[in-house]
Every structure is written in structure tokens, then in C-alpha cells.
C-alpha positions, 0 to 999 in steps of 0.5 A, spaced: 804 041 774 797 039 772 796 033 767 794 035 760 787 034 758 783 035 752 781 042 750 774 042 748 768 038 750 771 031 753 766 027 750 768 029 743 776 029 744 778 024 749 782 018 747 781 020 740 788 021 736 789 028 733 787 030 726 790 027 720 796 031 718 794 038 714 788 038 717 785 042 723 779 041 728 780 049 730 773 053 729 773 057 723 773 065 723 771 068 717 771 061 713 779 060 715 781 056 721 783 060 727 790 056 728 791 059 721 789 066 722 793 066 729 799 062 726 801 067 720 801 073 725 806 070 731 812 073 729 809 080 729 804 079 734 810 077 739 814 083 738 808 087 739 806 084 745 813 085 748 813 092 746 806 093 750 809 089 756 815 094 756 810 100 756 805 097 761 809 094 766 815 098 769 819 092 771 819 090 764 821 096 761 827 096 766 829 089 763 835 090 758 833 091 751 837 085 748 833 081 753 826 083 751 828 082 744 831 075 745 829 071 751 822 074 752 820 075 745 822 067 744 818 065 750 812 069 747 812 066 741 813 059 744 806 061 748 803 063 741 805 057 738 802 052 743 796 056 743 796 055 735 797 047 736 791 047 741 787 050 736 789 045 731 789 039 735 784 040 740 789 038 745 792 042 751 799 043 751 803 037 754 809 038 760 814 039 754 810 044 751 811 049 757 819 048 758 821 054 755 815 058 759 817 055 766 824 056 765 823 064 763 819 064 769 824 062 773 829 067 770 824 072 772 824 070 779 832 070 779 831 078 776 826 080 782 821 081 777 814 081 781 810 075 780 804 079 779 807 083 773 809 076 770 802 073 770 799 080 768 804 080 762 801 073 760 794 075 761 795 081 757 798 077 752 793 072 751 788 078 751 792 081 745 792 074 742 784 073 742 783 080 739 788 079 733 783 072 732 777 076 733 778 082 729 775 078 722 769 075 726 762 077 723 755 076 726 756 069 723 762 067 727 759 068 734 759 060 736 766 060 733 769 066 737 766 063 744 769 056 742 776 060 741 775 064 748 773 057 752 780 054 749 784 060 750 781 060 758 783 052 758 790 054 756 791 060 760 789 056 766 794 051 765 800 056 763 799 060 769 799 055 774 805 052 771 809 059 770 807 061 777 809 054 780 816 055 777 816 062 779 815 060 786 820 054 786 825 058 784 824 064 789 824 059 795 830 056 792 833 063 792 830 066 798 833 060 802 840 061 799 840 068 801 837 066 808 843 061 809 848 066 807 845 071 811 845 066 817 853 065 816 854 073 817 849 073 823 853 066 826 860 070 825 858 076 828 855 072 834 861 068 834 866 074 835 869 072 828 870 077 822 864 077 818 866 080 812 867 074 808 861 071 809 858 078 808 861 078 801 858 071 799 851 074 802 851 080 798 850 084 804 854 090 807 856 089 815 854 095 819 859 099 823 854 097 829 848 093 831 842 094 836 842 086 838 835 084 840 833 078 844 826 076 843 821 072 847 814 071 843 808 068 846 803 064 842 798 067 837 791 065 839 791 061 832 797 056 835 792 054 840 786 053 837 784 046 835 781 048 829 787 051 826 794 048 824 798 050 830 804 049 825 801 054 820 799 059 825 806 059 827 809 060 821 804 065 819 806 069 825 814 068 824 813 071 817 810 077 819 815 078 824 821 077 819 817 082 814 817 087 820 824 087 822 826 087 815 823 093 813 825 096 819 832 094 818 832 096 810 833 089 808 840 089 812 837 086 818 840 079 820 835 075 824 835 067 827 828 066 829 823 061 831 816 061 833 818 062 840 823 067 839 830 068 837 835 074 836 835 080 831 841 084 829 839 091 827 844 096 823 845 102 827 850 108 826 852 109 833 850 104 839 850 110 844 845 114 841 841 107 839 839 106 846 838 114 848 835 118 842 834 112 838 830 108 843 823 110 841 825 107 834 826 100 837 821 100 842 816 102 836 819 096 832 817 091 838 810 094 839 809 093 831 812 086 832 807 085 837 801 088 833 803 084 827 804 077 831 798 078 835 801 076 841 806 078 847 813 080 846 819 081 851 825 084 848 832 085 851 836 090 847 843 092 847 847 096 842 855 095 840 860 096 835 860 090 830 866 087 833 863 086 840 856 083 838 857 077 841 858 080 848 852 085 846 848 078 845 849 075 851 847 082 855 841 082 851 839 075 853 841 076 860 836 082 860 831 078 857 831 073 862 831 078 868 825 081 865 821 075 864 823 072 871 821 078 875 814 078 871 815 085 867 810 087 862 811 086 855 816 091 851 823 093 850 828 093 855 835 095 856 840 095 861 838 101 864 831 099 865 833 093 869 840 096 872 839 094 880 836 087 878 841 086 873 847 087 878 843 083 883 842 077 879 850 076 878 853 071 882 857 072 888 857 072 896 852 078 896 847 074 892 848 068 895 846 071 902 840 075 899 837 068 896 838 065 903 833 070 906 828 066 902 830 059 902 825 057 908 820 059 902 822 053 898 818 048 902 812 053 900 811 054 893 804 058 894 807 063 898 813 064 893 808 065 888 804 070 892 810 074 893 812 074 886 805 077 884 805 082 890 812 085 887 810 084 880 804 088 882 808 094 885 806 091 892 799 092 891 795 086 894 789 088 890 792 088 883 796 081 885 789 078 887 787 077 880 793 074 878 793 069 883 785 068 882 784 069 889 781 074 894 785 080 896 784 077 903 787 071 901 793 075 899 794 078 906 794 072 909 799 069 905 803 075 906 803 075 913 805 067 913 811 070 909 813 075 914 813 070 920 817 065 916 822 070 913 822 075 918 821 080 913 814 084 912 812 085 905 807 090 908 812 094 911 815 099 907 822 099 910 823 091 909 820 092 901 827 093 898 831 088 901 825 083 900 825 085 893 832 084 892 832 077 896 827 075 891 831 077 885 837 073 888 833 067 890 830 066 883 837 067 879 840 062 884 841 055 882 837 050 886 
């Protein structure tokens, strides 16, 4: 919180004691000290302000009447009296003078009143207070009115900062608690446990089924910009992604994400239709995440009843691994999109034998890299060349070397299915 400082000209007030009891340094309006003018109106003015808040701001009108007439009216009166004291003494409110205001701001955060509405109410209240002060002003009071406005702005700046700080601190604490509780629900589902007790603590209702997304996030350009804080850029990217997922899941989504990826559970009514008729919604979500993140996003997707989320999470992670190892384009993938590769990647004697077809290339990493680019480019040497930063003729030469060493010709249509299967098996076989 900003330290209190003298209101008015620092050279005229700094280091000086307050005025003697019963005296005032306030500007005079209509021959009457401004603090006396405003002080006499505090109770009635506070009630009028609160009525105006309720009339002007829907979030305030939705609050219980007893709260408006009680807590909020008392805080408004405290606010007005703090201003009256500043007018009388020439000194800004101390930390202790702002305690009730900051506590009230924290309560508004807890109630879900937007910070914009809270600050707007403060500014509207100060304006109404100024109007009440200058109502009696005449032409001769111009200098006094200017001085009152300056003092009001000084106090408003101090109060607004304290109120905003208190609100944000409470909001972050509540958000942290909410996220921790939601992580408990997510952990229970991923561990195959009953999530109902954790959901009760989190205040969420578990869905009957979920679409499980395992995400891999590329780096936003700002994360690698030497002139930008990479951690700040990563947090901004992550907040945008979380907001998109929460909006899609209507605040019932569960997620555990970091700057590189993670897991998200999206509530669905039926797991079968989520990956068929509802697939367009999921692919659209991944596209929006990529757009908001400003980077490439790969997603493995599975869907299941809540009781089988742990199995679906493993499946979606396997799908993502296949998508990335086989060099597929960014986007969302389900098991039907990678069915053959998924089967080829499973351990067994067939995978071992397939992988063995390319074992000779382990000593030739450049040839393996070329083969991967060629397969990922739909067996087009011209499309593979830019990926490898070489001329297409170089790709041709390397592919001929692959044919000599393995006995499988990458340019022969009859050899392509076995060659591609061997590459998937090789890349999923532990070295």
C-alpha cells in the first residue's frame, strides 16, 4: 500500500503537526470550511450513494438489501469521514484509516462482484461527494473548489490502490483454493478413484463422461524473444489457454497444464458421440487454443465414462506420442486417426521384427532423419527437401542409400507400406 503523505503542497504541510483541536485547514466554500460542509451530510449522503450504486450497477442491485444498508453503507460512511479528516487536517488517510475499506473490497471479491464495478462505485461516490461540496460554491470560491478537487483526487488515488490491492489479493487466494480443489477432483479421476468427495469440496458436479485431451504446446514467439521475459510470456500463453478451455467447458472443465502441455477433461454427455458427431466441437477447441496460444498445438483425444478416465488419459497420451513421433501436423487426433500406427506401436514380436528391418540405419542417423521426413511428406522428395534444408537430389541420393542398406526401396510403391510400418515400429522400440 502507498505510504501516507501530506495532501496539498508538500512544502506547506510536510513535517508539520496537524492543526490545533477545533481548527481546520480546509478550504472554505461559501465562507464555511469544506470539512464542516461535508461532515454534516455524511449519513444522508452515504445512504444516497448506496442507493445510486444499486440503481446504476446490476451487481450491487443483486446484493441483499441488509448488506447494502449495513456493511456497504458503513464503508461508504468511513470513506466520507476519511475525506473529511483529510480536508480538516491536510493529511492523507493512514493505513489504519483504510482497514474497513480494504476488508469490504475483499468481501466483494469473495461475493464475485467484479473489480470494475467496485472501482466504479468508488469513483461515482467521490463524484457525488464533490457535487455535495460545491453545491454552495459561488464565483469567489473558484480557488477553494480547485483545491478541494485536488485533495479529492489525491485521496481517491490512495483509496483506489488500496481497494484494488485488497480485492486482487483475495481473488487470487480464492482462485488458488478453487484450483487446488479442482485439481483434487482431476487427480481422483486420473487415479481411477471416486471423485464425489473431492467434487463436493470443490463445489463442482462431476460429469457423467469426459473427453480427455492430452496437449503438447509449442513455445510462443515471445518465449524465445531475448527482449521479453520468457516466464511472463509463458504465463500469459497459459492463462489464455485455460480461459478458452474453461469457456468451452462452461466452467466445469478440469485441467492441469504448464507451458509445455498437460491434461484437460471436458464434460460430455455421451463419450461415443463426442468423438463422432461432436468431434467438430473438439477440433474447433484445439484450433482456438492454438490461435489464442499463438503456437502449434497437438492433442491426443479420447472419451469415456467418468469411471474410466484413467484409461482414457493413457490412451490420449499414447495417441499424442504417436502423432508427434510420426511427424503429423498440429491439431486434434483420436484413435481412429492413428489406428494402424497405434497398433504397430504396441509391444510384441511383430513390432520387434518390423523394427529390425531398419536396425541397420541406427548407425546412419542422417538416413533415418531423411526417411522420417520423406514418410511425413506423403512420400514426396520435393516436400521433404525443405524440411531437411537440402536439395531434392540430395533426398534422392539418401533414399537410394536406404534401399541398399535395408533392401526396402522408398521409391517403390510395393515397399512403401512395409517401410512405413517398419519406421513406426523402430521409433517405438526402446533402443
